C-alpha positions, 0 to 999 in steps of 0.5 A: 965908302969904299971902291967903285965898281964899273960893271958893263952890262947889256938891257935885253929885250923881254923877247930876247930873253924869253928866247934864250931863256925864261929866267935869263936875268937882263944884265951881265957882268959880276958884282965884285969888289970890296965890301966893308962893314959899311957898304960898297957902291956898285955901278952899272951901265944899262943900254937898250936900243928904244934908247939908240937915237934914230939915225943911229944903228943898233949894231956894234958898241960904238952906236949904242947909248948907255945910262950909268947907274950907281948903287949903294949897297949895304947890309940890309939894302940897295939904295939908287945913288946916281942915274946919268947918261955915259958915253961909250967910255964911261964920260958924261954926253954933256946933255941930260936926257929927259927920260934918264932923268924921270928914271933917276927920280923913279928909282931913287924914290924906291930905294927903300930899305928892307928887314931882310937881306936882299942880293944886289941881283935882285936890285939890278933885275928892279933896274932893268925892268924899270929901264925896260918899263922906259923903253916900253913906254916910249915905244907905245907912244902913239898906241891905241890908247891916248895918254894923258900927261896930268896922269900921275896927278890922276892916278894919286887919287886911286887906289884907296882901300879905306873910303869914308863910308867904311867906317875906317876912322883911324887905328884906335877905331881898329884897334878897338874893334879888334879887342871886341873881335880877336879871340882870347889867344889874342889873334884875330881871324881871316873872316873878321879882319874886313869888319875889323878894318871896317870894309864891308864886303867880306870876299874882297877883304879876305882877298886883301888879307891874303895879299898882306899875308904872303908879303910877310910870309905869314901862313894860317888865317889869324893875325896878332895885334901887331901884324894887324897894325903892319896891315893897316898901315900898308892899307893906309899909306897914301904913297901910290906905290905902297897902294900900286904894290898891295893891289898887284900883290892881290892879283898875283896870288902866287907871289911870282912877280908876274900876273897870268891872264887866269889870275887877271879874270878871278880878279875881275869877277871878284871886282865885279861881284863886289861892285854887283856888276852881274854883267861884267862878271859873266864876260870876266874872260873877254875882258881878261883877254882885253887887258892882256893884249893891252898890256902884254902885246908881245905875247909872253902871257903875263904882266908885271907891276910896271905894266899895271902902273902904265895902265893906272896913270892913265888920265882921265876920260875925254868924254866929259871935261869939268873945266871948260873955256869959261871955268878959269880957275880964278873964277871957280875959286871966287864963285866958291867963295860966295857959296860958302854959307854967311850967317848975318849977325843982325837977327831983323836983317836975317830974318828979312833976307829970309823971307825975301828968299822964300817969297822969291821961290814960292810966291805962286804958292803963297798967294793961292795959299793966301787966297784960299786960306782967306776965303775959309776965314771969312766963310767961317766968320760969316756962318758964326756971326750968323749964328751969333745973332739967332735964337739957338744961340741963346740955348746952344751957344758958341758950340752952334756958330762954331759946328756951322762955320766949320760946315760952311768951310767943308762944302766949300773945300768938298767943292774945291777939291775936284778941281786940282784932279780935273787933269783935262781941264788943267791940261787945256789951261796950261797949253793954251793960256799963260795962267801958268805964270802965275799959277802953280800947276805944278803942285795940283796934287799937292794943294788936293792933299792941302784942301784934304787937310782943311776937310779934315778940320771942318769935319772935325769943328762940325762933328765935334761941337754937335756931339760934344756941346750942341746935343747935350745942351739941347737935351738938358735945357730947360722948358722954357729954353727950349720953347724957341727950339720946337721949331726945329726939333718938334714940340717934345724935346728929344730924350737920348742921343739915339734920337739924332742919330736916327735922322735922316741927318743922324745917319748920313752924317755918322756914315759921312764921317766913317767913310771919310775916316776910311779913305783919309786912312788909306790915302796916307803914304805909310798905307797907301806905299805899303809901309806898314805890314798888318797881320794876315787879312788885313795887309791887303788894305795896304797897297795902291789897290786899297788906296785906289777903291777907297778913294771911290767911296768919295761918290757916296760921299758927296751923295750923302753930303747933298742928302745931308744938306737938304735935311737940315735941323736949323734951316727950312727954306731952300736958299738956306740949304746951300751944299748943292750949290757949291757942289753942282758946278764942280761935280758937274765939271769932275763928272764930265772929265770922267766920261770923256775919259772913257769915251776917249779911250774906248773910241781910240783903240791902241794896238800893241807893237812891242812888248819886253821886260827888262832887268829891274822888273820893268815892263815897256809897252811900245803901242800904235799912236791912235788918230789925232793923238798929240803930246809934247814931251814931258807928258804923261798918260794913264793906262788900263788894262782889263785883263788885271782890273777894268776899273784901274787907270794908272799914270805913266810918263810917255818915252817917246818923242812926239815926232814917233810913230808909236807910243811907249811907256815903261812900267817898273814893278813897284805894287800890286797892279803893276806886278800883275801887268808884268805877269800877264804880259810875261805869258805871251813872251819869249826870250829875245833872239837875234840879239834883241835887248829884254829878257823876255820879248814879244813883236807885232810882225806885220809881214807874218800875220800867223805869228801875231801874239795874243797881246792883252787889251790896253786902253790909254788915256791923256796926254797930260800935262806936267812940269817937265813939258815945259823944259822949251821955255829954257835956253839950258835944262838940267834933266835929273832922273833917279832909277825910273824917274828917267822916263820923261826926260828920255823923251825931251833928249829925244825931241831936243835932238829931232827939234835942232835937227829940223832947225839946222835944216831951215834957213833964215828965210824958211824961218821967218816965212813959217812965223809969218804964216796964219797957220803957224802954230807955235806950239807945234814949230820948232821955230820957236824952239829955245833950248840949245843946252841940256844935261841929262843925268841919271842915278841908277844902282843895278847895271841892269837899268841901263838896258832900258834905254840902250838904244836911245842912248846909242841913238842920241850920242850918235844923232847929236853930231854938235853936243848939245847933250851931255849924257851922264850915267851913274851907277851907284852899286860900283864904288866911287872913282879911286875905291880900290874895289872898282879901280879894276872896273875903271881900268877895263871901262877905259881900255873897252871904251877906247877899243870898241867905244862901248861901257863895260858897265851900261853896254852903251856908247855914253861912259858910266861914272862911279858912286853918286854925283856930286850935285854941288859940283854939277851945279856949280859948273853949270853956272859957271858955263852959263852966266846970266842964263835961266836955267830949267832943272827938272827932277823926277824919281824918289823924293829922297832927293827933292830937297838937296836939289831945290836947295842947291838951286835956290843957294846958287840962283841967289849967290851967282848970275845963274838963275835955277827954276827947280821943278819936281814930278809929281802923280 
């Protein structure tokens, strides 16, 4: 190939280079030697004090460690031929240094051609940088950041420029979009580059465009299809080095191969903006300084690509490891195979299997629905057959049988529908009895809605049969056929519909139907949640206020229903008028519930201790605990504020623990009432001082009576039972909160820590004596506390949401010495880990948490995950860690996640030895 020239070169440290001159090349000696058409091979020896043995001195040539690097220099490229240790005379040392081997692999991998002639000196500069990076890595052993040995595998998953959700479906799709977006001259403008490659964010796409253009010396804001193909090939390159170079070019805006603190600040601000992290964006300067301190410890004022690579090669954090002692690789593979969906070929067996699974998951609901339907059918049949044998049947026919059968089911359901909303009664039953094992108390509101459907059917059968069949047959009956009807309708036969309407039976029935139609319509999700936009003043018919007030029309409905049942056409004896008999007990029970609520809330006033308004339109109220007020974590209370509405009561989960000396709720603005409540309390709040949390804040100061704010009066009623209160029945619980749905679980995790602490403080003898005490109450004692492990997943889309419970998160992380609770915060506004748009945020998060112990996203000690959780992986890990256990899964949040979590709980329960029992909060 040509002659070999040996060039002696001494590698100098950055500090030495800078002292001698900022542009000093870190090697010396000419690159001389014959050059032929094919190329030439050049060799050089490099030395660095970091490669010197600990026992050696760096004084004198005899004590220096050398590395011999041989390059193949061609017309258009420079390739690394070999890297090997060299003795003082250029001979082999006899043993291969692992650091040298690592350097050899790295340089050989990076030996790629160039489109333009590059000088050998620039290649030697690259070689010297690699050596200096290796030496820097040796010097940084034991530094502040712990680096994982599996860093390379972790880093290769990162820096993805096009994610699955961005719509980058390959070059064919990009080419098609180019043809649609390009100008008539066949050029694509920079402003449309992001849309063309499927990247939604224009600001980040513009920076990427500029970086790719600088690399190719493209000037201007337009590119051709060929240039776009080059861009696309580089963006989608699976090589980590290529991705790293592209990312480095985005930060290095002046293309000098160095990144300054100002450039780091700009890219942090851009990344924070793209991920909707306002707090990080505001502190970009501080975080840029942190990165420079870490990657530029010598203070030269810039960092280079190998510094950035060191940080990206950082392994995953140790806060949560997905692999545990029980999570062996073989076991995980076996579990994955068991969970693969398989289709049963036999349709009968498939039907039996599906029915079996359905009954296992829903047997409580099934037997309750079966009993309810059986009673409705039995009442309808009984009344139908009764009128089948009466004289009116010969005139009105089967129409009267259907009308009376529907009326009988209507009376039963109008009585039954009050029971599921008797919250005090249900709470007492589920707390004091074991009926919760056979009755689905968690579905009380769902059953209330099902009964409402039954009422609608009953009203329809009764009203339609009368109006379209009974009355027309009576009006057109002959005198002879009408004769038996005189005892019911008088001697003179009715001659028109008005005769039926003007009577008490008629107008009460019509008003009942109208009021029911209004109440039922405004109770539907479209009206109650304001999903329908009506024109002008009619829009006031949507929202919770319209639902709440219209539902109280049923007071009038029940009164009219009793009157309607007394003035019957076809029944005159009192014992045949059974409407009041059906309604008496449920109405008395419900009236007692409402009276108890009014008395209890008025005789047990609360004092506002603290008010805070947080980002995301969340209002938190800390109130004094009324005397005798006892509750369980997971329960909820009703809140009333006369300054907003003297009649409305709204339910909110309790966020304080039973052991706290206050009661707290967190209220998010979602409707008319909550919006006005926030406005009322905001008027008495001020911006916080002394580092306190919240956008606005007001505290009750016991020591300074003159500074007591004039808080609006608050009444509370409760507590009431909820599904989450049963978490103590499980040794392991999975708590999932979506947004403000985390509120019941905040109380639970605090309660778990308190109970575990009390259990650890009790000796076995004290525990046994406590259980033998005649006054021992298992519901209030930690002795029967079964929960020993909790997984809490909080998923929110806004960074500001973490401020709601920042203090609680830090307290739990501090108090949980035994790591009983795993806290997982997820911010869905941040792109998934590995996406280039969140890569710098991930680096920053790792650095800040290692140095200060605080997460940059949540502002707590709990590290935040990006994007959404992989729920199947979550269930899988819990199933592997807790085989043969019952896991209580509790979810509170939007219905969008309910189906997935329930399905996974059923799937893992059927195909593993771990049984997941799913519970959903309902209000």
